[in-house]
MDAnalysis code that builds the backbone (N, CA, C; Angstrom):
import MDAnalysis as mda
import numpy as np

u = mda.Universe.empty(540, n_residues=180, atom_resindex=np.repeat(np.arange(180), 3), trajectory=True)
u.add_TopologyAttr("name", ["N", "CA", "C"] * 180)
u.add_TopologyAttr("resid", np.arange(1, 181))
u.add_TopologyAttr("resname", ["MET", "ASP", "LEU", "THR", "SER", "TYR", "ALA", "GLU", "LEU", "ALA", "VAL", "LEU", "LEU", "VAL", "ASN", "SER", "ASP", "GLU", "PRO", "LEU", "ASP", "SER", "LEU", "GLU", "GLY", "ALA", "ARG", "ARG", "PHE", "LEU", "VAL", "GLU", "ALA", "GLY", "ARG", "GLY", "GLY", "HIS", "ALA", "GLY", "ARG", "LEU", "THR", "ARG", "GLU", "ASP", "LEU", "ARG", "VAL", "LEU", "ARG", "GLU", "LEU", "ARG", "HIS", "GLU", "LEU", "ALA", "ALA", "VAL", "PHE", "ALA", "ALA", "ALA", "ALA", "GLU", "HIS", "ASP", "GLU", "GLU", "GLY", "ALA", "VAL", "ASP", "ARG", "LEU", "ASN", "ALA", "LEU", "LEU", "THR", "ARG", "ARG", "PRO", "VAL", "HIS", "PRO", "GLN", "ILE", "SER", "ARG", "HIS", "ASP", "GLY", "GLN", "ARG", "TRP", "HIS", "LEU", "HIS", "LEU", "THR", "GLU", "GLY", "GLY", "ARG", "LEU", "SER", "ASP", "GLU", "TYR", "ALA", "ALA", "GLY", "ALA", "VAL", "MET", "GLY", "LEU", "THR", "ALA", "LEU", "VAL", "THR", "GLU", "LEU", "GLY", "VAL", "ASP", "ARG", "LEU", "GLY", "LEU", "CYS", "GLN", "ALA", "ALA", "PRO", "CYS", "HIS", "ARG", "VAL", "TYR", "LEU", "ASP", "THR", "SER", "SER", "ASN", "ARG", "SER", "ARG", "ARG", "TYR", "CYS", "SER", "GLU", "ARG", "CYS", "ALA", "SER", "ARG", "ALA", "ASN", "VAL", "ALA", "ALA", "TYR", "ARG", "ALA", "ARG", "ARG", "ARG", "ASP", "LEU", "SER", "GLY", "ARG", "HIS", "ALA"])
u.atoms.positions = np.array([
    [-104.442, -87.747, 30.607],
    [-103.162, -88.234, 31.093],
    [-102.989, -89.685, 30.677],
    [-101.858, -90.004, 30.099],
    [-101.587, -91.360, 29.627],
    [-100.879, -92.150, 30.724],
    [-101.655, -92.877, 31.528],
    [-101.057, -93.624, 32.629],
    [-100.314, -94.874, 32.153],
    [-100.571, -95.315, 30.917],
    [-99.805, -96.446, 30.394],
    [-98.333, -96.076, 30.287],
    [-98.038, -94.837, 29.902],
    [-96.632, -94.435, 29.823],
    [-96.013, -94.423, 31.215],
    [-96.799, -94.102, 32.235],
    [-96.289, -94.198, 33.604],
    [-96.077, -95.663, 33.992],
    [-96.976, -96.544, 33.583],
    [-96.810, -97.972, 33.880],
    [-95.552, -98.513, 33.224],
    [-95.209, -97.973, 32.057],
    [-93.974, -98.395, 31.376],
    [-92.744, -98.110, 32.230],
    [-92.826, -97.109, 33.115],
    [-91.707, -96.835, 34.020],
    [-91.410, -98.055, 34.892],
    [-92.470, -98.756, 35.306],
    [-92.284, -99.974, 36.103],
    [-91.572, -101.032, 35.283],
    [-91.998, -101.214, 34.042],
    [-91.380, -102.206, 33.158],
    [-89.912, -101.868, 32.929],
    [-89.624, -100.606, 32.659],
    [-88.239, -100.184, 32.410],
    [-87.351, -100.450, 33.619],
    [-87.852, -100.165, 34.806],
    [-87.055, -100.380, 36.011],
    [-86.814, -101.860, 36.263],
    [-87.852, -102.669, 36.176],
    [-87.700, -104.107, 36.437],
    [-86.798, -104.752, 35.392],
    [-86.921, -104.352, 34.139],
    [-86.156, -104.980, 33.062],
    [-84.740, -104.443, 32.894],
    [-84.416, -103.352, 33.536],
    [-83.097, -102.745, 33.352],
    [-81.990, -103.668, 33.853],
    [-80.934, -103.757, 33.061],
    [-79.758, -104.532, 33.472],
    [-78.833, -103.718, 34.370],
    [-79.132, -102.444, 34.521],
    [-78.311, -101.552, 35.341],
    [-78.463, -101.941, 36.812],
    [-77.356, -102.242, 37.511],
    [-77.465, -102.663, 38.913],
    [-77.873, -101.540, 39.879],
    [-77.828, -100.294, 39.423],
    [-78.188, -99.149, 40.264],
    [-77.350, -99.112, 41.540],
    [-76.061, -99.366, 41.390],
    [-75.171, -99.316, 42.550],
    [-74.251, -98.099, 42.517],
    [-74.434, -97.246, 41.520],
    [-73.656, -96.009, 41.456],
    [-74.527, -94.905, 40.861],
    [-74.180, -93.666, 41.179],
    [-74.927, -92.537, 40.629],
    [-74.792, -92.508, 39.111],
    [-73.610, -92.834, 38.608],
    [-73.392, -92.860, 37.160],
    [-74.291, -93.898, 36.485],
    [-74.373, -95.087, 37.074],
    [-75.231, -96.137, 36.520],
    [-76.696, -95.746, 36.559],
    [-77.116, -95.134, 37.658],
    [-78.510, -94.701, 37.777],
    [-78.815, -93.599, 36.766],
    [-77.842, -92.739, 36.509],
    [-78.055, -91.693, 35.495],
    [-78.232, -92.331, 34.118],
    [-77.427, -93.365, 33.824],
    [-77.593, -94.092, 32.547],
    [-78.991, -94.680, 32.462],
    [-79.456, -95.281, 33.551],
    [-80.809, -95.847, 33.568],
    [-81.846, -94.762, 33.307],
    [-81.722, -93.619, 33.969],
    [-82.702, -92.538, 33.795],
    [-82.729, -92.046, 32.352],
    [-81.578, -91.990, 31.706],
    [-81.535, -91.595, 30.292],
    [-82.289, -92.628, 29.458],
    [-82.037, -93.923, 29.705],
    [-82.736, -94.994, 28.982],
    [-84.244, -94.929, 29.214],
    [-84.646, -94.493, 30.413],
    [-86.064, -94.426, 30.770],
    [-86.707, -93.108, 30.318],
    [-85.939, -92.281, 29.617],
    [-86.483, -91.009, 29.147],
    [-86.597, -89.963, 30.236],
    [-85.863, -90.142, 31.319],
    [-85.903, -89.223, 32.459],
    [-84.533, -88.589, 32.714],
    [-83.699, -88.532, 31.692],
    [-82.342, -88.011, 31.844],
    [-82.286, -86.574, 32.312],
    [-83.293, -85.781, 31.993],
    [-83.323, -84.392, 32.418],
    [-83.390, -84.219, 33.928],
    [-83.794, -85.272, 34.630],
    [-83.916, -85.208, 36.086],
    [-82.695, -85.790, 36.794],
    [-81.738, -86.304, 36.055],
    [-80.610, -87.023, 36.645],
    [-79.771, -86.157, 37.580],
    [-79.778, -84.848, 37.402],
    [-79.008, -83.966, 38.268],
    [-79.501, -83.959, 39.703],
    [-80.726, -84.363, 39.927],
    [-81.304, -84.401, 41.278],
    [-81.013, -85.707, 42.003],
    [-80.384, -86.661, 41.331],
    [-80.169, -88.005, 41.856],
    [-79.256, -88.000, 43.085],
    [-79.648, -88.762, 44.109],
    [-78.846, -88.897, 45.330],
    [-78.593, -90.379, 45.617],
    [-77.723, -90.648, 46.561],
    [-77.464, -92.038, 46.975],
    [-78.729, -92.664, 47.566],
    [-79.539, -91.886, 48.251],
    [-80.797, -92.401, 48.796],
    [-81.725, -92.820, 47.658],
    [-81.714, -92.068, 46.542],
    [-82.508, -92.449, 45.379],
    [-82.083, -93.821, 44.867],
    [-80.780, -94.104, 44.881],
    [-80.296, -95.420, 44.445],
    [-80.939, -96.527, 45.275],
    [-80.908, -96.347, 46.591],
    [-81.482, -97.349, 47.492],
    [-82.973, -97.531, 47.214],
    [-83.688, -96.416, 47.072],
    [-85.142, -96.477, 46.846],
    [-85.449, -97.149, 45.510],
    [-84.711, -96.808, 44.468],
    [-84.957, -97.409, 43.148],
    [-84.668, -98.911, 43.153],
    [-83.609, -99.337, 43.847],
    [-83.327, -100.790, 43.934],
    [-84.454, -101.501, 44.671],
    [-84.928, -100.902, 45.771],
    [-86.038, -101.489, 46.534],
    [-87.311, -101.524, 45.692],
    [-87.581, -100.435, 44.994],
    [-88.770, -100.361, 44.147],
    [-88.716, -101.416, 43.049],
    [-87.544, -101.622, 42.459],
    [-87.389, -102.651, 41.418],
    [-87.822, -104.007, 41.949],
    [-87.361, -104.343, 43.131],
    [-87.700, -105.624, 43.752],
    [-89.206, -105.722, 44.020],
    [-89.805, -104.643, 44.542],
    [-91.234, -104.635, 44.852],
    [-92.086, -104.746, 43.584],
    [-91.697, -104.040, 42.532],
    [-92.448, -104.103, 41.275],
    [-92.311, -105.472, 40.618],
    [-91.133, -106.059, 40.700],
    [-90.936, -107.404, 40.148],
    [-91.866, -108.392, 40.841],
    [-92.078, -108.223, 42.146],
    [-92.975, -109.109, 42.896],
    [-94.426, -108.940, 42.427],
    [-94.815, -107.730, 42.034],
    [-96.166, -107.507, 41.505],
    [-96.332, -108.292, 40.203],
    [-95.356, -108.172, 39.298],
    [-95.422, -108.890, 38.022],
    [-95.393, -110.407, 38.244],
    [-94.575, -110.869, 39.193],
    [-94.498, -112.308, 39.469],
    [-95.836, -112.828, 39.977],
    [-96.480, -112.094, 40.875],
    [-97.796, -112.518, 41.378],
    [-98.805, -112.561, 40.236],
    [-98.772, -111.568, 39.372],
    [-99.704, -111.544, 38.224],
    [-99.448, -112.740, 37.312],
    [-98.181, -113.068, 37.067],
    [-97.837, -114.190, 36.190],
    [-98.280, -115.524, 36.781],
    [-98.349, -115.595, 38.113],
    [-98.812, -116.813, 38.790],
    [-100.330, -116.820, 38.958],
    [-101.000, -115.864, 38.315],
    [-102.463, -115.724, 38.392],
    [-102.933, -115.471, 39.814],
    [-102.062, -114.855, 40.615],
    [-102.393, -114.483, 41.989],
    [-102.866, -113.032, 41.989],
    [-104.096, -112.844, 41.542],
    [-104.665, -111.504, 41.415],
    [-104.679, -110.774, 42.750],
    [-105.117, -111.449, 43.802],
    [-105.158, -110.832, 45.135],
    [-103.761, -110.419, 45.584],
    [-102.782, -111.278, 45.351],
    [-101.409, -110.968, 45.742],
    [-100.854, -109.765, 44.997],
    [-101.115, -109.696, 43.697],
    [-100.643, -108.556, 42.910],
    [-101.294, -107.267, 43.390],
    [-102.598, -107.311, 43.630],
    [-103.314, -106.118, 44.088],
    [-102.868, -105.733, 45.498],
    [-102.675, -106.702, 46.376],
    [-102.186, -106.403, 47.725],
    [-100.825, -105.718, 47.664],
    [-99.945, -106.197, 46.775],
    [-98.622, -105.587, 46.638],
    [-98.736, -104.158, 46.101],
    [-99.621, -103.958, 45.120],
    [-99.829, -102.599, 44.595],
    [-100.411, -101.679, 45.666],
    [-101.371, -102.173, 46.438],
    [-101.946, -101.349, 47.505],
    [-100.891, -100.970, 48.538],
    [-100.014, -101.896, 48.872],
    [-98.932, -101.589, 49.818],
    [-98.007, -100.518, 49.240],
    [-97.714, -100.626, 47.954],
    [-96.875, -99.616, 47.310],
    [-97.567, -98.254, 47.278],
    [-98.870, -98.243, 47.022],
    [-99.610, -96.975, 47.014],
    [-99.583, -96.310, 48.386],
    [-99.608, -97.103, 49.431],
    [-99.550, -96.555, 50.783],
    [-98.178, -95.957, 51.067],
    [-97.122, -96.671, 50.648],
    [-95.759, -96.193, 50.899],
    [-95.316, -95.117, 49.922],
    [-95.929, -95.065, 48.750],
    [-95.540, -94.111, 47.708],
    [-96.747, -93.246, 47.326],
    [-97.176, -92.367, 48.226],
    [-98.363, -91.569, 47.913],
    [-98.147, -90.694, 46.681],
    [-99.207, -90.482, 45.952],
    [-99.166, -89.712, 44.719],
    [-99.599, -88.283, 45.011],
    [-98.835, -87.340, 44.511],
    [-99.148, -85.923, 44.656],
    [-99.291, -85.335, 43.258],
    [-100.515, -85.310, 42.716],
    [-100.702, -84.783, 41.371],
    [-100.438, -83.280, 41.335],
    [-99.914, -82.827, 40.205],
    [-99.612, -81.421, 40.035],
    [-99.778, -81.049, 38.574],
    [-100.386, -79.891, 38.318],
    [-100.530, -79.398, 36.953],
    [-99.203, -78.749, 36.552],
    [-98.747, -79.074, 35.355],
    [-97.446, -78.591, 34.908],
    [-97.492, -78.213, 33.432],
    [-96.575, -77.330, 33.030],
    [-96.411, -76.994, 31.613],
    [-94.918, -76.782, 31.385],
    [-94.383, -77.474, 30.401],
    [-92.960, -77.362, 30.095],
    [-92.712, -77.794, 28.664],
    [-91.555, -77.467, 28.160],
    [-91.118, -77.889, 26.826],
    [-92.143, -77.570, 25.736],
    [-92.818, -76.439, 25.865],
    [-93.786, -76.039, 24.850],
    [-95.088, -76.815, 24.860],
    [-95.285, -77.666, 25.852],
    [-96.511, -78.463, 25.934],
    [-97.632, -77.648, 26.585],
    [-98.837, -78.117, 26.428],
    [-99.992, -77.525, 27.099],
    [-99.968, -77.939, 28.568],
    [-100.851, -77.368, 29.367],
    [-100.991, -77.780, 30.759],
    [-101.343, -79.262, 30.798],
    [-100.713, -79.984, 31.678],
    [-100.976, -81.411, 31.818],
    [-100.666, -81.845, 33.245],
    [-101.061, -83.049, 33.551],
    [-100.912, -83.571, 34.908],
    [-99.604, -84.339, 35.044],
    [-98.892, -84.076, 36.125],
    [-97.711, -84.846, 36.501],
    [-97.980, -85.478, 37.861],
    [-97.302, -86.554, 38.143],
    [-97.411, -87.202, 39.438],
    [-96.125, -86.935, 40.213],
    [-96.220, -86.262, 41.349],
    [-95.125, -85.914, 42.227],
    [-93.997, -85.206, 41.486],
    [-94.100, -83.940, 41.423],
    [-93.091, -83.124, 40.756],
    [-92.007, -82.680, 41.730],
    [-92.223, -82.768, 43.019],
    [-91.231, -82.307, 43.982],
    [-90.617, -83.462, 44.742],
    [-89.760, -83.132, 45.696],
    [-89.153, -84.156, 46.544],
    [-88.062, -84.917, 45.824],
    [-87.805, -86.092, 46.308],
    [-86.747, -86.935, 45.735],
    [-87.129, -87.429, 44.346],
    [-86.133, -87.580, 43.532],
    [-86.324, -88.127, 42.190],
    [-86.928, -89.527, 42.256],
    [-86.444, -90.337, 43.182],
    [-86.954, -91.712, 43.302],
    [-88.424, -91.723, 43.708],
    [-88.848, -90.770, 44.532],
    [-90.264, -90.692, 44.917],
    [-91.125, -90.370, 43.704],
    [-90.641, -89.457, 42.875],
    [-91.366, -89.096, 41.656],
    [-91.471, -90.303, 40.721],
    [-90.357, -91.011, 40.537],
    [-90.346, -92.188, 39.664],
    [-91.292, -93.250, 40.222],
    [-91.194, -93.502, 41.529],
    [-92.026, -94.531, 42.159],
    [-93.502, -94.194, 42.046],
    [-93.857, -92.942, 42.314],
    [-95.266, -92.548, 42.237],
    [-95.814, -92.779, 40.841],
    [-95.054, -92.402, 39.813],
    [-95.510, -92.604, 38.443],
    [-95.648, -94.071, 38.091],
    [-94.633, -94.864, 38.434],
    [-94.659, -96.288, 38.093],
    [-95.796, -97.008, 38.804],
    [-95.954, -96.756, 40.093],
    [-96.987, -97.441, 40.876],
    [-98.377, -96.988, 40.442],
    [-98.563, -95.692, 40.251],
    [-99.879, -95.201, 39.833],
    [-100.217, -95.704, 38.427],
    [-99.236, -95.749, 37.540],
    [-99.473, -96.269, 36.194],
    [-99.899, -97.724, 36.208],
    [-99.198, -98.552, 36.988],
    [-99.583, -99.967, 37.096],
    [-100.963, -100.108, 37.720],
    [-101.234, -99.304, 38.738],
    [-102.533, -99.357, 39.399],
    [-103.659, -99.036, 38.424],
    [-103.471, -97.995, 37.632],
    [-104.495, -97.613, 36.649],
    [-104.677, -98.710, 35.613],
    [-103.591, -99.289, 35.152],
    [-103.685, -100.348, 34.150],
    [-104.415, -101.567, 34.711],
    [-104.084, -101.945, 35.935],
    [-104.723, -103.108, 36.562],
    [-106.207, -102.853, 36.785],
    [-106.577, -101.659, 37.234],
    [-107.990, -101.391, 37.500],
    [-108.792, -101.228, 36.215],
    [-108.153, -100.771, 35.149],
    [-108.870, -100.589, 33.878],
    [-108.885, -101.853, 33.025],
    [-107.768, -102.582, 32.988],
    [-107.652, -103.710, 32.066],
    [-107.544, -105.070, 32.749],
    [-107.109, -105.099, 34.009],
    [-106.997, -106.364, 34.737],
    [-105.558, -106.759, 35.027],
    [-105.389, -107.545, 36.076],
    [-104.078, -108.015, 36.505],
    [-103.423, -108.872, 35.430],
    [-104.228, -109.579, 34.636],
    [-103.663, -110.467, 33.617],
    [-102.942, -109.706, 32.508],
    [-102.953, -108.387, 32.546],
    [-102.229, -107.580, 31.557],
    [-100.775, -107.357, 31.960],
    [-100.389, -107.826, 33.145],
    [-98.993, -107.768, 33.580],
    [-98.398, -109.142, 33.318],
    [-97.278, -109.196, 32.616],
    [-96.752, -110.508, 32.266],
    [-95.262, -110.653, 32.409],
    [-94.837, -111.917, 32.472],
    [-93.428, -112.306, 32.428],
    [-93.187, -112.983, 31.087],
    [-92.110, -112.614, 30.424],
    [-91.789, -113.163, 29.114],
    [-91.734, -114.690, 29.175],
    [-92.360, -115.339, 28.202],
    [-92.410, -116.799, 28.171],
    [-91.300, -117.423, 27.346],
    [-90.370, -116.604, 26.852],
    [-89.238, -117.132, 26.094],
    [-88.125, -117.494, 27.072],
    [-87.745, -118.760, 27.097],
    [-86.661, -119.186, 27.981],
    [-85.343, -118.692, 27.400],
    [-84.427, -118.237, 28.166],
    [-84.398, -118.085, 29.620],
    [-84.772, -116.675, 30.072],
    [-85.419, -115.913, 29.244],
    [-85.764, -114.515, 29.549],
    [-86.726, -114.437, 30.741],
    [-86.511, -113.452, 31.571],
    [-87.396, -113.231, 32.723],
    [-87.838, -111.771, 32.789],
    [-87.854, -111.106, 31.641],
    [-88.255, -109.702, 31.608],
    [-89.775, -109.603, 31.709],
    [-90.254, -108.435, 32.110],
    [-91.689, -108.214, 32.278],
    [-92.215, -107.364, 31.129],
    [-93.526, -107.354, 30.970],
    [-94.155, -106.541, 29.931],
    [-95.577, -106.185, 30.348],
    [-96.132, -105.196, 29.650],
    [-97.539, -104.833, 29.789],
    [-98.246, -105.296, 28.530],
    [-99.319, -106.040, 28.678],
    [-100.085, -106.486, 27.517],
    [-101.222, -105.502, 27.285],
    [-101.025, -104.605, 26.348],
    [-102.067, -103.629, 26.012],
    [-102.742, -103.989, 24.695],
    [-102.524, -105.226, 24.230],
    [-103.158, -105.669, 22.986],
    [-104.667, -105.799, 23.188],
    [-105.411, -105.664, 22.111],
    [-106.868, -105.735, 22.226],
    [-107.355, -107.151, 22.531],
    [-106.586, -108.166, 22.154],
    [-107.046, -109.546, 22.356],
    [-106.280, -110.294, 23.456],
    [-105.554, -109.564, 24.284],
    [-104.822, -110.156, 25.413],
    [-103.906, -111.293, 24.964],
    [-103.175, -111.069, 23.884],
    [-102.395, -112.157, 23.297],
    [-100.887, -112.050, 23.515],
    [-100.424, -110.984, 24.120],
    [-98.979, -110.816, 24.260],
    [-98.416, -111.851, 25.224],
    [-97.290, -112.458, 24.853],
    [-96.646, -113.467, 25.688],
    [-95.153, -113.226, 25.861],
    [-94.619, -112.274, 25.115],
    [-93.167, -112.036, 25.119],
    [-92.876, -110.562, 25.368],
    [-91.691, -110.291, 25.908],
    [-91.320, -108.916, 26.229],
    [-90.942, -108.119, 24.988],
    [-90.551, -108.807, 23.914],
    [-90.085, -108.105, 22.716],
    [-90.276, -108.993, 21.487],
    [-90.148, -108.382, 20.337],
    [-90.199, -109.141, 19.080],
    [-89.036, -110.125, 19.016],
    [-87.896, -109.729, 19.566],
    [-86.721, -110.612, 19.565],
    [-87.020, -111.914, 20.318],
    [-87.612, -111.800, 21.497],
    [-87.944, -113.002, 22.267],
    [-89.032, -113.816, 21.578],
    [-90.007, -113.144, 20.971],
    [-91.062, -113.862, 20.253],
    [-90.458, -114.644, 19.094],
    [-89.557, -114.036, 18.346],
    [-88.905, -114.729, 17.225],
    [-88.077, -115.906, 17.714],
    [-87.305, -115.679, 18.773],
    [-86.469, -116.748, 19.316],
    [-87.327, -117.932, 19.756],
    [-88.452, -117.655, 20.417],
    [-89.345, -118.729, 20.878],
    [-89.987, -119.443, 19.693],
    [-90.393, -118.695, 18.679],
    [-91.002, -119.312, 17.489],
    [-90.011, -120.180, 16.738],
    [-88.763, -119.728, 16.609],
    [-87.733, -120.530, 15.946],
    [-87.459, -121.802, 16.739],
    [-87.364, -121.679, 18.062],
    [-87.130, -122.853, 18.908],
    [-88.277, -123.850, 18.778],
    [-89.516, -123.375, 18.744],
    [-90.675, -124.262, 18.598],
    [-90.673, -124.936, 17.228],
    [-90.324, -124.183, 16.192],
    [-90.243, -124.736, 14.837],
    [-89.187, -125.839, 14.788],
    [-88.018, -125.564, 15.351],
    [-86.937, -126.577, 15.347],
    [-87.334, -127.818, 16.135],
    [-88.027, -127.622, 17.244],
    [-88.474, -128.766, 18.043],
    [-89.474, -129.619, 17.259],
    [-90.371, -128.959, 16.522],
    [-91.337, -129.710, 15.700],
    [-90.610, -130.478, 14.605],
    [-89.623, -129.867, 13.976],
    [-88.862, -130.552, 12.912],
    [-88.106, -131.753, 13.462],
    [-87.497, -131.580, 14.650],
    [-86.789, -132.717, 15.276],
    [-87.768, -133.835, 15.577],
    [-88.948, -133.457, 16.081],
    [-89.959, -134.443, 16.417],
    [-90.408, -135.187, 15.160],
    [-90.632, -134.468, 14.054],
    [-91.043, -135.084, 12.807],
    [-89.953, -135.971, 12.246],
    [-88.712, -135.495, 12.279],
    [-87.626, -136.310, 11.713],
    [-87.372, -137.534, 12.578],
    [-87.626, -137.454, 13.881],
    [-87.501, -138.617, 14.756],
    [-88.563, -139.659, 14.467],
    [-89.734, -139.212, 14.043],
    [-90.814, -140.139, 13.708],
    [-90.547, -140.852, 12.390],
    [-89.878, -140.173, 11.452],
    [-89.636, -140.742, 10.126],
    [-88.352, -141.539, 10.054],
    [-87.596, -141.586, 11.118],
    [-86.311, -142.294, 11.083],
    [-86.482, -143.777, 11.266],
])
C-alpha cells in the first residue's frame, strides 16, 4: 500500500483554493484530488468536515515547519483519535486486491482517514521534517519532502524558479550597488 499517495490527500486539501462552501465547489475539489468518482456521496456535513480537516492538517504542517516535532505529532495523534481508520480489502477498476482506508460511511471520513493515516505513516517512517511550508514568498502552500537528501524547500517548480530568479536579481542589485 502506497501511503505517500494518501499523504498527498492532505497536501491537496490544505493547498486547494476551493473554499468548500458549496457541494459544487467540493465536487470540483474531489475531481482535482482524483476522487471525483466519489463526489455523488458528498453531503453538506462532508463540507463542514473537510473545511475543519483542512484547518487541522494545516496546523500539523505549520508545527512541522516551526520544528515543533512534538506539536506536529500531538496534532496527528489527536486526528487519529477523531478519525479512526477502518482498513478494508478491495478490488475495483481491474486492479488486484489491495488495501483501502475506510471504504464506508461519509465521504469526508474516508478522505480524512486516508490523509491522516498517510501523514502518520510518512512522519513515522521519514520524520516530521518531511512536512514543509513553501519558502517562496508570498506562497504558503504545503508539501511533502520525499527526496532522498531532504532538500525540498518549495511546493512546486514554479515557486522554486520564482525564488531563484528573485535571489539572482537581488544578488545583481547588490553587486551593481557595490560598483556604483
